[in-house]
C-alpha positions as CSV (number, residue, x, y, z in Angstrom):
1,M,154.9,4.8,-17.2
2,T,156.6,4.0,-20.5
3,D,159.1,6.5,-21.7
4,I,157.9,8.7,-24.5
5,I,159.8,10.7,-27.1
6,L,159.0,14.4,-26.9
7,L,159.5,16.8,-29.8
8,S,162.3,18.4,-27.8
9,D,164.3,15.2,-28.1
10,H,167.6,15.7,-30.0
11,R,166.8,12.7,-32.2
12,V,163.8,14.6,-33.7
13,A,165.9,17.6,-34.7
14,A,168.6,15.2,-36.1
15,T,166.2,13.5,-38.4
16,R,166.9,14.3,-42.0
17,V,164.4,16.1,-44.2
18,A,164.1,15.5,-47.9
19,D,161.0,17.5,-48.8
20,N,159.1,16.0,-51.8
21,G,157.4,19.3,-52.7
22,E,153.9,17.9,-52.2
23,P,151.5,20.8,-52.1
24,L,149.1,21.9,-49.3
25,V,145.5,21.3,-50.1
26,D,142.3,22.8,-48.6
27,T,140.4,20.1,-46.7
28,R,137.2,22.2,-46.8
29,R,136.9,21.3,-50.5
30,T,136.4,17.7,-49.6
31,A,132.8,17.1,-48.8
32,A,133.5,13.7,-47.1
33,L,135.5,15.3,-44.3
34,R,134.1,17.5,-41.6
35,V,136.3,20.6,-40.7
36,D,135.8,22.4,-37.5
37,A,136.3,26.2,-37.2
38,R,137.5,26.6,-33.6
39,K,141.1,27.1,-34.7
40,A,140.3,29.1,-37.8
41,D,142.7,31.9,-38.8
42,E,142.0,34.7,-41.2
43,H,143.9,33.0,-44.1
44,G,142.4,29.6,-43.7
45,S,145.7,27.9,-43.0
46,Y,144.3,25.7,-40.3
47,A,142.2,23.7,-42.9
48,H,145.2,22.9,-45.1
49,V,147.3,19.7,-45.1
50,R,149.7,18.0,-47.5
51,A,147.9,16.2,-50.3
52,D,148.8,12.7,-49.1
53,V,147.8,13.5,-45.6
54,L,144.3,14.3,-46.8
55,R,144.2,11.0,-48.6
56,R,145.3,9.2,-45.5
57,L,142.7,11.0,-43.4
58,L,140.0,9.7,-45.7
59,L,141.4,6.2,-45.5
60,A,141.2,6.5,-41.7
61,Q,137.7,7.8,-41.9
62,G,136.7,4.8,-44.0
63,A,138.1,2.4,-41.4
64,L,135.8,3.6,-38.7
65,P,132.8,1.5,-37.5
66,P,129.4,2.3,-39.0
67,G,127.7,5.3,-37.5
68,L,130.9,7.3,-36.9
69,R,132.1,9.9,-39.3
70,L,135.6,10.2,-37.8
71,L,137.3,13.2,-38.3
72,L,136.2,16.4,-37.0
73,L,139.4,18.1,-38.3
74,V,140.3,20.9,-35.9
75,E,143.7,22.0,-37.2
76,G,146.2,21.1,-39.9
77,F,148.9,23.4,-41.2
78,R,150.1,26.1,-38.8
79,P,152.3,28.9,-40.2
80,P,155.8,28.9,-38.7
81,G,155.4,32.4,-37.2
82,L,152.2,31.3,-35.4
83,Q,153.8,28.2,-34.1
84,R,156.6,30.2,-32.6
85,R,154.2,32.6,-30.9
86,C,152.2,29.7,-29.5
87,F,155.3,28.0,-28.1
88,E,156.8,31.1,-26.6
89,A,153.5,32.0,-24.9
90,Y,153.1,28.6,-23.3
91,A,156.8,28.5,-22.3
92,A,156.3,32.0,-20.7
93,T,153.4,30.6,-18.7
94,L,155.5,27.7,-17.4
95,R,158.4,30.1,-16.6
96,A,156.1,32.4,-14.6
97,A,155.0,29.4,-12.5
98,D,158.6,28.4,-11.8
99,P,160.9,31.5,-12.2
100,A,164.0,29.6,-11.1
101,A,163.6,26.9,-13.8
102,S,166.4,26.7,-16.4
103,P,165.6,27.1,-20.1
104,A,166.0,23.4,-20.5
105,R,163.6,22.7,-17.6
106,V,161.0,24.9,-19.3
107,R,161.6,23.6,-22.8
108,E,160.9,20.0,-22.0
109,P,157.4,20.3,-20.4
110,A,156.5,23.0,-23.0
111,S,157.3,20.6,-25.7
112,A,154.9,18.1,-24.2
113,C,152.1,20.4,-25.1
114,I,153.3,22.7,-28.0
115,S,156.0,21.8,-30.4
116,P,159.3,23.7,-30.6
117,P,159.0,25.8,-33.8
118,E,162.1,24.3,-35.5
119,V,160.7,20.7,-35.4
120,A,156.9,21.4,-35.2
121,P,154.9,18.8,-37.2
122,H,152.1,21.4,-37.9
123,V,154.5,23.7,-39.9
124,S,155.2,20.8,-42.3
125,G,151.6,20.3,-43.2
126,G,151.9,16.7,-42.0
127,A,150.1,17.0,-38.6
128,V,146.5,17.0,-37.8
129,D,144.5,17.7,-34.6
130,R,141.3,15.9,-34.9
131,T,138.5,14.4,-32.8
132,L,135.7,12.0,-33.4
133,C,132.1,12.9,-34.2
134,A,128.9,11.0,-35.1
135,E,127.2,11.2,-38.5
136,D,125.1,14.2,-37.4
137,G,128.3,16.1,-36.4
138,A,127.9,15.7,-32.7
139,E,131.3,15.6,-31.1
140,L,131.9,12.4,-29.1
141,P,133.5,12.4,-25.6
142,L,137.3,11.6,-25.6
143,G,138.1,12.7,-22.1
144,T,139.3,16.2,-22.5
145,E,138.9,19.1,-24.9
146,V,141.2,19.2,-27.9
147,N,144.3,21.2,-27.0
148,A,143.8,20.8,-23.2
149,T,147.1,21.3,-21.4
150,P,148.5,18.8,-18.9
151,E,147.9,21.3,-16.2
152,E,144.2,21.8,-17.2
153,S,143.5,18.1,-17.6
154,A,145.6,16.7,-14.8
155,G,147.4,14.6,-17.4
156,A,144.2,13.3,-19.0
157,C,145.4,14.7,-22.4
158,R,147.9,11.9,-22.7
159,T,146.6,9.3,-25.2
160,A,147.0,6.4,-22.8
161,A,145.8,8.2,-19.7
162,D,144.0,5.8,-17.4
163,T,142.1,8.6,-15.6
164,V,139.5,9.1,-18.4
165,D,136.3,7.1,-18.3
166,A,135.6,3.9,-20.2
167,V,133.6,5.6,-23.0
168,A,136.4,8.1,-23.7
169,R,139.0,5.3,-23.6
170,A,136.9,3.3,-26.1
171,H,136.6,6.3,-28.4
172,R,140.4,6.9,-28.2
173,A,141.0,3.3,-29.1
174,V,138.7,3.4,-32.1
175,L,140.3,6.7,-33.4
176,G,143.8,5.4,-32.7
177,R,143.3,2.1,-34.6
178,A,141.9,3.8,-37.7
179,T,144.5,6.6,-37.7
180,T,147.4,4.2,-37.2
181,A,146.2,2.0,-40.0
182,A,146.3,5.0,-42.3
183,G,150.0,5.5,-41.5
184,F,149.9,8.3,-38.9
185,V,151.9,8.3,-35.7
186,S,150.6,9.6,-32.4
187,Y,152.2,12.3,-30.2
188,P,151.4,10.5,-26.9
189,T,151.0,13.5,-24.7
190,E,148.1,14.7,-26.9
191,W,145.4,12.2,-27.9
192,W,144.2,14.5,-30.7
193,H,147.5,15.0,-32.4
194,W,148.8,12.7,-35.1
195,S,151.2,13.2,-38.0
196,Y,152.6,11.7,-41.1
197,G,155.7,12.6,-43.1
198,D,157.2,15.1,-40.6
199,R,160.5,14.6,-38.7
200,Y,158.7,13.1,-35.7
201,G,156.8,10.6,-37.8
202,A,159.9,9.7,-39.7
203,L,161.8,9.0,-36.5
204,L,159.1,6.8,-35.0
205,S,158.5,4.9,-38.2
206,G,162.2,4.4,-38.9
207,A,162.1,6.2,-42.3
208,P,165.5,7.3,-43.6
209,A,164.2,10.9,-44.0
210,A,161.1,13.0,-43.6
211,P,159.3,13.8,-46.8
212,Y,157.8,17.0,-45.4
213,G,159.8,19.9,-44.0
214,P,158.6,23.4,-42.9
215,I,156.5,25.0,-45.6
216,E,155.0,28.4,-46.3
217,R,151.5,28.6,-47.9
218,S,150.9,30.9,-50.8
219,R,147.7,32.9,-50.3
220,T,147.5,34.2,-53.9
């Protein structure tokens, strides 16, 4: 299996951030994009992304074959405090399964599923969890549920997993081509997670700095 770069990699944390100040925008105000409520929070943060990320999502949607609507957007921005709680909860689950594991041995597999808070793409507003749906909104099969863990899916959550059926592989390929063409990069342990402008995206694309750093959303 080809080596992959996890978000726990020191190169991600070392990537420079030069935040361009671009605002978060509410994707629910864009009629052309479907937004799913399964990860909804009381403040609606999940439906927000940076302005250029929304533009790129719509470009990706336009690149899909006829009959597909693309993005059922599941989650965009995640407040830093929520990200920290999610990471710590999953790390605790792994630690309970292997109490003798060192912090480093827990951090690496945890990072394959949930980003460490200090480098998490979602807290920058540059990451999106999305799946594929038909014009009528029916979600198409992509091999696992969105946010399936490696343990739950026996590794099928990896974008290039060869254990999913041919239909799911085809849907992943279609979604990947459209999203890549719009400038996003994949997190290869999660077929649904793509990002633009964050540290991870900057590292993989060779950009000199990430235009998006951690951000807080005003709810006034």
